[in-house]
VOBA-1610 file (N, C-alpha, C; in pm, whole numbers, padded with zeros to 5 digits, always signed):
BEGIN
Met+12462+10795+09926Met+12462+10863+09758Met+12527+10997+09761Pro+12634+11001+09643Pro+12657+11116+09617Pro+12602+11220+09579Phe+12632+11350+09615Phe+12535+11463+09571Phe+12527+11469+09417Lys+12635+11465+09346Lys+12612+11466+09192Lys+12526+11368+09136Arg+12538+11232+09208Arg+12450+11139+09157Arg+12312+11159+09207Thr+12284+11211+09306Thr+12138+11233+09358Thr+12075+11341+09280Leu+12147+11440+09233Leu+12127+11555+09167Leu+12080+11515+09023Leu+12173+11450+08954Leu+12132+11342+08807Leu+12009+11277+08818Arg+11987+11223+08920Arg+11853+11134+08953Arg+11707+11223+08966Glu+11759+11333+09043Glu+11621+11416+09058Glu+11590+11490+08887Phe+11680+11507+08831Phe+11672+11555+08680Phe+11606+11448+08614Glu+11679+11331+08613Glu+11593+11198+08539Glu+11457+11190+08563Val+11445+11208+08709Val+11297+11195+08766Val+11197+11299+08696Ala+11257+11433+08730Ala+11182+11545+08684Ala+11146+11543+08536Phe+11225+11500+08422Phe+11221+11522+08326Phe+11159+11386+08233Ser+11177+11271+08297Ser+11092+11150+08266Ser+10966+11154+08232Arg+10920+11086+08092Arg+10807+11088+08033Arg+10699+11020+08094Asn+10737+10928+08161Asn+10682+10821+08245Asn+10603+10884+08368Ala+10692+10982+08427Ala+10648+11043+08579Ala+10518+11107+08573Gln+10487+11201+08445Gln+10381+11254+08474Gln+10292+11243+08323Pro+10176+11216+08325Pro+10107+11187+08200Pro+10112+11320+08111Leu+10111+11343+07984Leu+10124+11464+07932Leu+09994+11546+07948Trp+09860+11509+07962Trp+09762+11586+07996Trp+09769+11620+08115Phe+09853+11564+08234Phe+09888+11655+08367Phe+09966+11758+08347Arg+10080+11751+08277Arg+10149+11828+08226Arg+10118+11975+08161Leu+10042+11938+08065Leu+09949+12046+07981Leu+09885+12129+08096Ile+09805+12054+08180Ile+09697+12134+08243Ile+09779+12199+08356Lys+09894+12141+08410Lys+09997+12212+08494Lys+10039+12337+08418Tyr+10109+12325+08344Tyr+10159+12439+08256Tyr+10067+12566+08214Leu+09943+12511+08173Leu+09831+12601+08145Leu+09783+12701+08285Ile+09773+12602+08386Ile+09738+12714+08505Ile+09848+12789+08561Leu+09956+12753+08552Leu+10060+12807+08581Leu+10057+12963+08475Gly+10059+12931+08350Gly+10065+13043+08277Gly+09954+13133+08288Ser+09857+13092+08332Ser+09731+13146+08348Ser+09738+13249+08458Leu+09795+13194+08572Leu+09838+13280+08701Leu+09929+13366+08667Ile+10025+13360+08605Ile+10129+13434+08582Ile+10070+13546+08493Leu+09988+13502+08393Leu+09904+13647+08305Leu+09818+13696+08403Cys+09745+13651+08496Cys+09658+13731+08561Cys+09739+13819+08668Phe+09852+13756+08713Phe+09888+13827+08866Phe+09991+13916+08808Trp+10058+13934+08680Trp+10178+13972+08656Trp+10215+14114+08682Lys+10087+14207+08672Lys+10110+14362+08710Lys+10097+14364+08842Ser+10035+14273+08919Ser+09980+14310+09044Ser+10122+14303+09168Gln+10084+14348+09262Gln+10194+14350+09395Gln+10205+14226+09441Leu+10102+14127+09423Leu+10099+14001+09468Leu+10158+13885+09405Phe+10208+13941+09305Phe+10257+13806+09193Phe+10395+13744+09265Leu+10509+13815+09341Leu+10614+13769+09383Leu+10581+13671+09505Lys+10438+13730+09590Lys+10429+13640+09678Lys+10347+13502+09635Ile+10229+13526+09526Ile+10209+13410+09488Ile+10312+13309+09404Ile+10400+13345+09337Ile+10499+13249+09297Ile+10578+13192+09407Ala+10617+13273+09496Ala+10675+13217+09633Ala+10616+13098+09680Ile+10470+13132+09691Ile+10393+13032+09759Ile+10382+12909+09658Ile+10380+12924+09545Ile+10342+12799+09459Ile+10486+12728+09439Phe+10597+12797+09466Phe+10735+12723+09449Phe+10751+12657+09590Ile+10697+12720+09708Ile+10721+12628+09806Ile+10621+12516+09849Leu+10503+12539+09784Leu+10412+12423+09805Leu+10495+12302+09686Ser+10519+12325+09587Ser+10572+12222+09468Ser+10703+12183+09537Leu+10788+12239+09613Leu+10915+12180+09696Leu+10848+12086+09819Thr+10749+12118+09855Thr+10653+12053+09967Thr+10631+11919+09928Val+10565+11922+09813Val+10515+11792+09729Val+10600+11690+09677His+10716+11772+09596His+10821+11700+09563His+10888+11611+09665Phe+10943+11692+09777Phe+11009+11606+09880Phe+10932+11509+09984Trp+10776+11539+09964Trp+10711+11431+10037Trp+10689+11298+09962Val+10683+11325+09813Val+10660+11224+09723Val+10798+11140+09709Arg+10917+11214+09743Arg+11050+11157+09738Arg+11078+11071+09850Tyr+11003+11119+09981Tyr+11029+11053+10085Tyr+10956+10929+10079Lys+10821+10934+10075Lys+10717+10798+10037Lys+10781+10706+09935Thr+10840+10754+09823Thr+10918+10664+09729Thr+11044+10615+09759Lys+11106+10665+09898Lys+11246+10639+09941Lys+11349+10656+09813Ala+11358+10783+09795Ala+11403+10871+09676Ala+11416+10797+09541Trp+11279+10799+09523Trp+11238+10716+09373Trp+11270+10584+09369Thr+11294+10486+09481Thr+11309+10358+09438Thr+11198+10246+09467Gln+11100+10321+09504Gln+10965+10233+09543Gln+10841+10317+09480Ser+10734+10242+09464Ser+10636+10274+09383Ser+10539+10329+09475Ser+10493+10432+09424Ser+10369+10492+09541Ser+10305+10618+09460Gly+10149+10593+09503Gly+10082+10671+09421Gly+10075+10671+09282Leu+10110+10734+09213Leu+10104+10752+09051Leu+10260+10726+09026Trp+10350+10744+09097Trp+10516+10715+09065Trp+10497+10581+09075Lys+10534+10480+08956Lys+10559+10363+08922Lys+10701+10337+08902Asn+10763+10276+08985Asn+10918+10233+08970Asn+10951+10168+08861Glu+10898+10085+08833Glu+10909+09985+08729Glu+10937+10065+08601Glu+10820+10165+08567Glu+10836+10243+08450Glu+10928+10339+08451Asn+10996+10362+08568Asn+11087+10497+08559Asn+11256+10442+08637Lys+11267+10317+08591Lys+11391+10285+08636Lys+11514+10395+08590Ser+11587+10391+08697Ser+11738+10460+08661Ser+11810+10430+08572Lys+11876+10501+08521Lys+11963+10441+08401Lys+12102+10486+08426Leu+12123+10546+08580Leu+12253+10573+08634Leu+12304+10463+08687Lys+12451+10447+08709Lys+12496+10306+08765Lys+12568+10360+08833
//
């Protein structure tokens, strides 16, 4: 798969309304916002953000591997609800 198409598919999955329920997105961003507020002035802030980023990339690539690049259903990812519109 060409890089441009892969990148477009990643964005399509990331911003899909079916990929994550609304309640999950709200909780996720509330937790992230709370962590930023709590640790903003701390010397640990950059370390915490780096750890969160690394963990999120790890989960992303693990789920991507399990779903064979978002082409099969696995766990909460339902391929039929999130079919690619890319040709």
